[in-house]
Structure formats: C-alpha cells, structure tokens
PDB file with one MODEL, atoms N, CA, C and O in Angstrom:
MODEL        1
ATOM      1  N   SER A   1     119.854 -39.420 101.475  1.00  0.00           N
ATOM      2  CA  SER A   1     120.224 -38.927 102.811  1.00  0.00           C
ATOM      3  C   SER A   1     119.205 -39.395 103.836  1.00  0.00           C
ATOM      4  O   SER A   1     118.149 -39.909 103.466  1.00  0.00           O
ATOM      5  N   ASP A   2     119.503 -39.225 105.107  1.00  0.00           N
ATOM      6  CA  ASP A   2     118.569 -39.625 106.163  1.00  0.00           C
ATOM      7  C   ASP A   2     117.266 -38.841 106.063  1.00  0.00           C
ATOM      8  O   ASP A   2     116.198 -39.366 106.377  1.00  0.00           O
ATOM      9  N   ASP A   3     117.348 -37.588 105.627  1.00  0.00           N
ATOM     10  CA  ASP A   3     116.141 -36.772 105.511  1.00  0.00           C
ATOM     11  C   ASP A   3     115.163 -37.402 104.530  1.00  0.00           C
ATOM     12  O   ASP A   3     113.958 -37.422 104.781  1.00  0.00           O
ATOM     13  N   ARG A   4     115.668 -37.914 103.421  1.00  0.00           N
ATOM     14  CA  ARG A   4     114.798 -38.552 102.431  1.00  0.00           C
ATOM     15  C   ARG A   4     114.157 -39.797 103.013  1.00  0.00           C
ATOM     16  O   ARG A   4     112.985 -40.076 102.761  1.00  0.00           O
ATOM     17  N   LEU A   5     114.928 -40.546 103.794  1.00  0.00           N
ATOM     18  CA  LEU A   5     114.385 -41.749 104.416  1.00  0.00           C
ATOM     19  C   LEU A   5     113.280 -41.382 105.399  1.00  0.00           C
ATOM     20  O   LEU A   5     112.259 -42.065 105.475  1.00  0.00           O
ATOM     21  N   LEU A   6     113.483 -40.304 106.148  1.00  0.00           N
ATOM     22  CA  LEU A   6     112.472 -39.864 107.105  1.00  0.00           C
ATOM     23  C   LEU A   6     111.207 -39.434 106.373  1.00  0.00           C
ATOM     24  O   LEU A   6     110.098 -39.740 106.810  1.00  0.00           O
ATOM     25  N   GLU A   7     111.375 -38.720 105.255  1.00  0.00           N
ATOM     26  CA  GLU A   7     110.212 -38.286 104.479  1.00  0.00           C
ATOM     27  C   GLU A   7     109.439 -39.494 103.973  1.00  0.00           C
ATOM     28  O   GLU A   7     108.212 -39.530 104.054  1.00  0.00           O
ATOM     29  N   LEU A   8     110.155 -40.483 103.453  1.00  0.00           N
ATOM     30  CA  LEU A   8     109.497 -41.692 102.958  1.00  0.00           C
ATOM     31  C   LEU A   8     108.782 -42.415 104.091  1.00  0.00           C
ATOM     32  O   LEU A   8     107.670 -42.911 103.913  1.00  0.00           O
ATOM     33  N   ALA A   9     109.416 -42.474 105.248  1.00  0.00           N
ATOM     34  CA  ALA A   9     108.800 -43.134 106.400  1.00  0.00           C
ATOM     35  C   ALA A   9     107.502 -42.431 106.771  1.00  0.00           C
ATOM     36  O   ALA A   9     106.502 -43.082 107.076  1.00  0.00           O
ATOM     37  N   GLN A  10     107.518 -41.096 106.746  1.00  0.00           N
ATOM     38  CA  GLN A  10     106.320 -40.329 107.075  1.00  0.00           C
ATOM     39  C   GLN A  10     105.222 -40.605 106.059  1.00  0.00           C
ATOM     40  O   GLN A  10     104.059 -40.775 106.427  1.00  0.00           O
ATOM     41  N   ILE A  11     105.590 -40.651 104.769  1.00  0.00           N
ATOM     42  CA  ILE A  11     104.606 -40.934 103.719  1.00  0.00           C
ATOM     43  C   ILE A  11     103.999 -42.315 103.925  1.00  0.00           C
ATOM     44  O   ILE A  11     102.783 -42.486 103.833  1.00  0.00           O
ATOM     45  N   LEU A  12     104.853 -43.301 104.204  1.00  0.00           N
ATOM     46  CA  LEU A  12     104.361 -44.660 104.416  1.00  0.00           C
ATOM     47  C   LEU A  12     103.429 -44.704 105.619  1.00  0.00           C
ATOM     48  O   LEU A  12     102.409 -45.392 105.586  1.00  0.00           O
ATOM     49  N   ASN A  13     103.767 -43.980 106.676  1.00  0.00           N
ATOM     50  CA  ASN A  13     102.923 -43.953 107.871  1.00  0.00           C
ATOM     51  C   ASN A  13     101.586 -43.305 107.577  1.00  0.00           C
ATOM     52  O   ASN A  13     100.550 -43.778 108.045  1.00  0.00           O
ATOM     53  N   ILE A  14     101.595 -42.216 106.797  1.00  0.00           N
ATOM     54  CA  ILE A  14     100.348 -41.532 106.442  1.00  0.00           C
ATOM     55  C   ILE A  14      99.460 -42.469 105.635  1.00  0.00           C
ATOM     56  O   ILE A  14      98.262 -42.578 105.893  1.00  0.00           O
ATOM     57  N   LEU A  15     100.057 -43.146 104.652  1.00  0.00           N
ATOM     58  CA  LEU A  15      99.284 -44.073 103.828  1.00  0.00           C
ATOM     59  C   LEU A  15      98.743 -45.203 104.687  1.00  0.00           C
ATOM     60  O   LEU A  15      97.612 -45.648 104.491  1.00  0.00           O
ATOM     61  N   ASP A  16      99.544 -45.671 105.639  1.00  0.00           N
ATOM     62  CA  ASP A  16      99.121 -46.751 106.523  1.00  0.00           C
ATOM     63  C   ASP A  16      97.967 -46.275 107.399  1.00  0.00           C
ATOM     64  O   ASP A  16      97.001 -47.008 107.610  1.00  0.00           O
ATOM     65  N   ASP A  17      98.067 -45.045 107.912  1.00  0.00           N
ATOM     66  CA  ASP A  17      97.032 -44.507 108.792  1.00  0.00           C
ATOM     67  C   ASP A  17      95.707 -44.361 108.062  1.00  0.00           C
ATOM     68  O   ASP A  17      94.649 -44.531 108.668  1.00  0.00           O
ATOM     69  N   THR A  18      95.745 -44.050 106.770  1.00  0.00           N
ATOM     70  CA  THR A  18      94.513 -43.874 106.006  1.00  0.00           C
ATOM     71  C   THR A  18      94.055 -45.194 105.400  1.00  0.00           C
ATOM     72  O   THR A  18      93.127 -45.228 104.592  1.00  0.00           O
ATOM     73  N   GLN A  19      94.715 -46.284 105.798  1.00  0.00           N
ATOM     74  CA  GLN A  19      94.378 -47.626 105.310  1.00  0.00           C
ATOM     75  C   GLN A  19      94.337 -47.643 103.791  1.00  0.00           C
ATOM     76  O   GLN A  19      93.374 -48.100 103.175  1.00  0.00           O
ATOM     77  N   HIS A  20      95.420 -47.128 103.205  1.00  0.00           N
ATOM     78  CA  HIS A  20      95.573 -47.102 101.749  1.00  0.00           C
ATOM     79  C   HIS A  20      95.457 -48.520 101.194  1.00  0.00           C
ATOM     80  O   HIS A  20      95.877 -49.482 101.837  1.00  0.00           O
ATOM     81  N   GLN A  21      94.882 -48.641  99.994  1.00  0.00           N
ATOM     82  CA  GLN A  21      94.620 -49.962  99.430  1.00  0.00           C
ATOM     83  C   GLN A  21      95.875 -50.683  98.964  1.00  0.00           C
ATOM     84  O   GLN A  21      95.876 -51.909  98.847  1.00  0.00           O
ATOM     85  N   MET A  22      96.945 -49.937  98.697  1.00  0.00           N
ATOM     86  CA  MET A  22      98.163 -50.587  98.231  1.00  0.00           C
ATOM     87  C   MET A  22      98.806 -51.400  99.354  1.00  0.00           C
ATOM     88  O   MET A  22      98.765 -51.017 100.523  1.00  0.00           O
ATOM     89  N   SER A  23      99.396 -52.522  98.971  1.00  0.00           N
ATOM     90  CA  SER A  23     100.067 -53.343  99.977  1.00  0.00           C
ATOM     91  C   SER A  23     101.373 -52.694 100.391  1.00  0.00           C
ATOM     92  O   SER A  23     101.940 -51.886  99.656  1.00  0.00           O
ATOM     93  N   LYS A  24     101.841 -53.053 101.569  1.00  0.00           N
ATOM     94  CA  LYS A  24     103.111 -52.485 102.040  1.00  0.00           C
ATOM     95  C   LYS A  24     104.236 -52.882 101.092  1.00  0.00           C
ATOM     96  O   LYS A  24     105.194 -52.131 100.910  1.00  0.00           O
ATOM     97  N   GLU A  25     104.121 -54.061 100.489  1.00  0.00           N
ATOM     98  CA  GLU A  25     105.151 -54.502  99.545  1.00  0.00           C
ATOM     99  C   GLU A  25     105.230 -53.535  98.375  1.00  0.00           C
ATOM    100  O   GLU A  25     106.322 -53.147  97.958  1.00  0.00           O
ATOM    101  N   ASN A  26     104.065 -53.141  97.839  1.00  0.00           N
ATOM    102  CA  ASN A  26     104.044 -52.195  96.725  1.00  0.00           C
ATOM    103  C   ASN A  26     104.600 -50.846  97.158  1.00  0.00           C
ATOM    104  O   ASN A  26     105.349 -50.213  96.415  1.00  0.00           O
ATOM    105  N   LEU A  27     104.235 -50.404  98.359  1.00  0.00           N
ATOM    106  CA  LEU A  27     104.727 -49.118  98.861  1.00  0.00           C
ATOM    107  C   LEU A  27     106.241 -49.158  99.020  1.00  0.00           C
ATOM    108  O   LEU A  27     106.932 -48.193  98.696  1.00  0.00           O
ATOM    109  N   LEU A  28     106.754 -50.284  99.524  1.00  0.00           N
ATOM    110  CA  LEU A  28     108.201 -50.406  99.689  1.00  0.00           C
ATOM    111  C   LEU A  28     108.884 -50.412  98.331  1.00  0.00           C
ATOM    112  O   LEU A  28     109.983 -49.876  98.184  1.00  0.00           O
ATOM    113  N   GLY A  29     108.239 -51.017  97.335  1.00  0.00           N
ATOM    114  CA  GLY A  29     108.801 -51.024  95.991  1.00  0.00           C
ATOM    115  C   GLY A  29     108.901 -49.612  95.444  1.00  0.00           C
ATOM    116  O   GLY A  29     109.903 -49.244  94.831  1.00  0.00           O
ATOM    117  N   ILE A  30     107.840 -48.807  95.673  1.00  0.00           N
ATOM    118  CA  ILE A  30     107.846 -47.409  95.233  1.00  0.00           C
ATOM    119  C   ILE A  30     108.937 -46.639  95.966  1.00  0.00           C
ATOM    120  O   ILE A  30     109.679 -45.866  95.360  1.00  0.00           O
ATOM    121  N   ALA A  31     109.028 -46.856  97.278  1.00  0.00           N
ATOM    122  CA  ALA A  31     110.039 -46.157  98.076  1.00  0.00           C
ATOM    123  C   ALA A  31     111.439 -46.510  97.574  1.00  0.00           C
ATOM    124  O   ALA A  31     112.294 -45.635  97.438  1.00  0.00           O
ATOM    125  N   ASN A  32     111.664 -47.793  97.299  1.00  0.00           N
ATOM    126  CA  ASN A  32     112.979 -48.215  96.799  1.00  0.00           C
ATOM    127  C   ASN A  32     113.252 -47.579  95.447  1.00  0.00           C
ATOM    128  O   ASN A  32     114.392 -47.216  95.156  1.00  0.00           O
ATOM    129  N   GLY A  33     112.218 -47.437  94.611  1.00  0.00           N
ATOM    130  CA  GLY A  33     112.384 -46.804  93.313  1.00  0.00           C
ATOM    131  C   GLY A  33     112.777 -45.347  93.471  1.00  0.00           C
ATOM    132  O   GLY A  33     113.642 -44.848  92.751  1.00  0.00           O
ATOM    133  N   LEU A  34     112.134 -44.661  94.424  1.00  0.00           N
ATOM    134  CA  LEU A  34     112.451 -43.254  94.658  1.00  0.00           C
ATOM    135  C   LEU A  34     113.878 -43.112  95.169  1.00  0.00           C
ATOM    136  O   LEU A  34     114.608 -42.211  94.753  1.00  0.00           O
ATOM    137  N   LEU A  35     114.273 -44.004  96.074  1.00  0.00           N
ATOM    138  CA  LEU A  35     115.630 -43.938  96.623  1.00  0.00           C
ATOM    139  C   LEU A  35     116.661 -44.262  95.551  1.00  0.00           C
ATOM    140  O   LEU A  35     117.785 -43.761  95.593  1.00  0.00           O
ATOM    141  N   GLY A  36     116.280 -45.103  94.586  1.00  0.00           N
ATOM    142  CA  GLY A  36     117.214 -45.485  93.537  1.00  0.00           C
ATOM    143  C   GLY A  36     117.480 -44.355  92.554  1.00  0.00           C
ATOM    144  O   GLY A  36     118.500 -44.349  91.864  1.00  0.00           O
ATOM    145  N   ARG A  37     116.547 -43.388  92.493  1.00  0.00           N
ATOM    146  CA  ARG A  37     116.725 -42.257  91.571  1.00  0.00           C
ATOM    147  C   ARG A  37     117.635 -41.216  92.180  1.00  0.00           C
ATOM    148  O   ARG A  37     117.585 -40.965  93.384  1.00  0.00           O
ATOM    149  N   LYS A  38     118.468 -40.608  91.349  1.00  0.00           N
ATOM    150  CA  LYS A  38     119.365 -39.577  91.890  1.00  0.00           C
ATOM    151  C   LYS A  38     119.354 -38.357  90.997  1.00  0.00           C
ATOM    152  O   LYS A  38     120.044 -37.378  91.281  1.00  0.00           O
TER     153      LYS A  38
ENDMDL
END
C-alpha cells in the first residue's frame, strides 16, 4: 500500500541523513525485498 511506501521512504531518508554506510542500491534492494513479501 502507499503507507508502506511512505514508511520505506522515511526509513531511507533517515538512513541517508545519518550517512549510513550502505549504498542506496543496497537499501533499494532491501526495500524491494520488503515490498515483495506479503
């Protein structure tokens, strides 16, 4: 749902703000994995 996408976006933004060591590609892969689960 859109709510899940918003939550993921917030998580990605938080990780980005804290200059997390993972690359955005890896984060997007994790996000896609979470979205793929039902």
